[in-house]
C-alpha positions as a Markdown table, in Angstrom:
| # | Residue | x | y | z |
|---|---|---|---|---|
| 1 | Unk | 6.9 | -11.2 | -10.0 |
| 2 | Unk | 6.2 | -8.7 | -12.8 |
| 3 | Unk | 2.7 | -7.9 | -14.0 |
| 4 | Unk | 1.7 | -5.9 | -16.9 |
| 5 | Unk | -1.8 | -4.3 | -16.9 |
| 6 | Unk | -3.5 | -2.5 | -19.7 |
| 7 | Unk | -6.2 | -0.6 | -17.9 |
| 8 | Unk | -7.1 | 0.7 | -14.4 |
| 9 | Unk | -9.5 | -2.2 | -14.1 |
| 10 | Unk | -6.7 | -4.7 | -14.7 |
| 11 | Unk | -4.6 | -3.0 | -12.1 |
| 12 | Unk | -7.5 | -3.2 | -9.7 |
| 13 | Unk | -7.8 | -6.9 | -10.4 |
| 14 | Unk | -4.0 | -7.5 | -10.0 |
| 15 | Unk | -4.3 | -5.8 | -6.5 |
| 16 | Unk | -7.2 | -8.0 | -5.6 |
| 17 | Unk | -5.2 | -11.1 | -6.4 |
| 18 | Unk | -2.3 | -9.7 | -4.4 |
| 19 | Unk | -4.5 | -8.8 | -1.5 |
| 20 | Unk | -5.5 | -12.4 | -0.8 |
| 21 | Unk | -1.9 | -13.3 | -0.2 |
| 22 | Unk | -1.4 | -10.8 | 2.6 |
| 23 | Unk | -1.3 | -11.8 | 6.3 |
| 24 | Unk | -1.2 | -9.8 | 9.5 |
| 25 | Unk | 2.1 | -8.1 | 10.0 |
| 26 | Unk | 2.8 | -7.9 | 6.3 |
| 27 | Unk | 4.3 | -4.5 | 5.3 |
| 28 | Unk | 3.8 | -3.4 | 1.8 |
| 29 | Unk | 5.9 | -0.5 | 0.5 |
| 30 | Unk | 4.3 | 1.0 | -2.6 |
| 31 | Unk | 6.6 | 2.9 | -4.9 |
| 32 | Unk | 5.9 | 4.9 | -8.0 |
| 33 | Unk | 5.7 | 8.4 | -9.4 |
| 34 | Unk | 2.6 | 10.6 | -8.8 |
| 35 | Unk | -0.2 | 9.1 | -10.8 |
| 36 | Unk | 1.4 | 5.7 | -11.2 |
| 37 | Unk | -1.5 | 4.0 | -9.3 |
| 38 | Unk | -0.3 | 3.6 | -5.7 |
| 39 | Unk | -3.7 | 4.7 | -4.3 |
| 40 | Unk | -5.7 | 2.7 | -6.9 |
| 41 | Unk | -3.7 | -0.4 | -5.9 |
| 42 | Unk | -4.1 | 0.3 | -2.2 |
| 43 | Unk | -7.8 | 1.0 | -2.5 |
| 44 | Unk | -8.3 | -2.3 | -4.2 |
| 45 | Unk | -6.4 | -4.2 | -1.5 |
| 46 | Unk | -8.4 | -2.6 | 1.2 |
| 47 | Unk | -11.8 | -3.2 | -0.4 |
| 48 | Unk | -10.8 | -6.8 | -1.0 |
| 49 | Unk | -9.7 | -7.5 | 2.5 |
| 50 | Unk | -12.6 | -5.7 | 4.1 |
| 51 | Unk | -15.0 | -7.5 | 1.7 |
| 52 | Unk | -16.8 | -4.5 | 0.4 |
| 53 | Unk | -16.1 | -3.4 | -3.2 |
| 54 | Unk | -18.1 | -0.2 | -2.7 |
| 55 | Unk | -16.2 | 0.9 | 0.5 |
| 56 | Unk | -15.3 | 4.6 | 0.5 |
| 57 | Unk | -11.5 | 4.6 | 0.7 |
| 58 | Unk | -10.2 | 8.1 | 0.8 |
| 59 | Unk | -6.5 | 8.8 | 0.3 |
| 60 | Unk | -4.7 | 9.5 | 3.6 |
| 61 | Unk | -2.7 | 12.3 | 2.0 |
| 62 | Unk | -3.7 | 14.8 | 4.7 |
| 63 | Unk | -4.4 | 12.5 | 7.6 |
| 64 | Unk | -1.2 | 10.5 | 6.9 |
| 65 | Unk | -3.0 | 7.2 | 7.9 |
| 66 | Unk | -6.4 | 5.6 | 7.6 |
| 67 | Unk | -7.3 | 2.4 | 9.3 |
| 68 | Unk | -9.8 | -0.4 | 8.3 |
| 69 | Unk | -11.1 | -3.4 | 10.2 |
| 70 | Unk | -11.0 | -6.7 | 8.4 |
| 71 | Unk | -11.8 | -10.3 | 9.4 |
| 72 | Unk | -8.0 | -10.8 | 9.7 |
| 73 | Unk | -7.2 | -7.7 | 11.6 |
| 74 | Unk | -6.6 | -4.1 | 10.9 |
| 75 | Unk | -5.1 | -2.5 | 7.8 |
| 76 | Unk | -3.1 | 0.7 | 8.2 |
| 77 | Unk | -2.9 | 2.7 | 5.0 |
| 78 | Unk | -0.1 | 5.3 | 5.3 |
| 79 | Unk | 0.6 | 8.1 | 2.7 |
| 80 | Unk | 3.8 | 9.6 | 3.8 |
| 81 | Unk | 4.1 | 12.2 | 1.0 |
| 82 | Unk | 3.5 | 15.1 | 3.4 |
| 83 | Unk | 5.6 | 13.6 | 6.3 |
| 84 | Unk | 8.1 | 16.1 | 7.5 |
| 85 | Unk | 10.2 | 13.6 | 9.6 |
| 86 | Unk | 10.0 | 9.9 | 10.4 |
| 87 | Unk | 9.4 | 10.7 | 14.1 |
| 88 | Unk | 5.9 | 12.0 | 13.2 |
| 89 | Unk | 4.9 | 8.4 | 12.6 |
| 90 | Unk | 4.9 | 7.7 | 16.4 |
| 91 | Unk | 2.2 | 10.3 | 16.8 |
| 92 | Unk | -0.1 | 8.5 | 14.3 |
| 93 | Unk | 0.1 | 4.9 | 15.6 |
| 94 | Unk | 3.2 | 3.5 | 13.9 |
| 95 | Unk | 4.0 | 1.1 | 16.8 |
| 96 | Unk | 0.4 | -0.3 | 17.0 |
| 97 | Unk | 0.4 | -0.8 | 13.2 |
| 98 | Unk | 3.7 | -2.7 | 13.4 |
| 99 | Unk | 2.5 | -5.0 | 16.2 |
| 100 | Unk | -0.4 | -6.6 | 14.4 |
| 101 | Unk | -1.7 | -4.9 | 11.3 |
| 102 | Unk | -1.2 | -5.1 | 7.6 |
| 103 | Unk | 0.6 | -1.9 | 6.5 |
| 104 | Unk | 0.2 | -0.3 | 3.1 |
| 105 | Unk | 2.8 | 2.5 | 2.8 |
| 106 | Unk | 2.8 | 5.0 | 0.0 |
| 107 | Unk | 6.0 | 7.1 | -0.4 |
| 108 | Unk | 8.1 | 4.7 | 1.8 |
| 109 | Unk | 11.3 | 6.6 | 1.2 |
| 110 | Unk | 10.1 | 9.0 | 3.9 |
| 111 | Unk | 10.5 | 6.2 | 6.5 |
| 112 | Unk | 14.3 | 6.7 | 6.4 |
| 113 | Unk | 15.8 | 4.8 | 9.4 |
| 114 | Unk | 12.3 | 3.4 | 10.3 |
| 115 | Unk | 12.1 | 1.3 | 7.1 |
| 116 | Unk | 11.5 | -2.2 | 8.2 |
| 117 | Unk | 13.9 | -5.0 | 7.4 |
| 118 | Unk | 11.3 | -7.3 | 6.0 |
| 119 | Unk | 8.6 | -6.1 | 3.6 |
| 120 | Unk | 6.9 | -6.6 | 0.3 |
| 121 | Unk | 7.9 | -4.0 | -2.3 |
| 122 | Unk | 5.4 | -3.1 | -5.0 |
| 123 | Unk | 6.7 | -0.8 | -7.8 |
| 124 | Unk | 4.2 | 0.7 | -10.1 |
| 125 | Unk | 5.4 | 2.3 | -13.3 |
| 126 | Unk | 3.4 | 3.8 | -16.1 |
| 127 | Unk | 3.7 | 1.6 | -19.2 |
| 128 | Unk | 3.6 | 2.4 | -22.9 |
| 129 | Unk | 0.1 | 3.9 | -22.7 |
| 130 | Unk | -1.4 | 6.3 | -20.1 |
| 131 | Unk | -3.5 | 3.5 | -18.6 |
| 132 | Unk | -1.0 | 0.6 | -18.7 |
| 133 | Unk | 1.2 | -0.3 | -15.7 |
| 134 | Unk | 4.2 | -2.5 | -15.1 |
| 135 | Unk | 3.9 | -3.8 | -11.5 |
| 136 | Unk | 6.8 | -5.4 | -9.9 |
| 137 | Unk | 6.2 | -7.3 | -6.6 |
| 138 | Unk | 9.0 | -8.7 | -4.5 |
| 139 | Unk | 9.4 | -9.9 | -0.9 |
| 140 | Unk | 12.5 | -8.6 | 0.9 |
| 141 | Unk | 13.6 | -10.6 | 3.9 |
| 142 | Unk | 16.8 | -9.4 | 5.5 |
């Protein structure tokens, strides 16, 4: 599926629509350059699933992971930009996240050999204007 948005608000709305399709144990790999909207997209998913549009959703850039309780289980929001090695994931709850939660993973290339076989890939690319995005969503089942 390819979505084109023309503003940050439209990107937020696209993420809301996507969020309601997610189920426990879904793994979402968010790809895109710095500033492409991975955190905006993730924040909207989290707020939608928690049911609180005003929820403070800080970026997990320094903590590497933030967790959120929802009526359908926990969401694990990983930002792997500062990850030095995939093994560090075990120290921050990787196995627990895989067993039951919904995972949102920014900078998934850092997973290396820990990359799951089944996931949903979300590619965010800056469009023709600074606020437009081309969002490609595809489910990968190996």
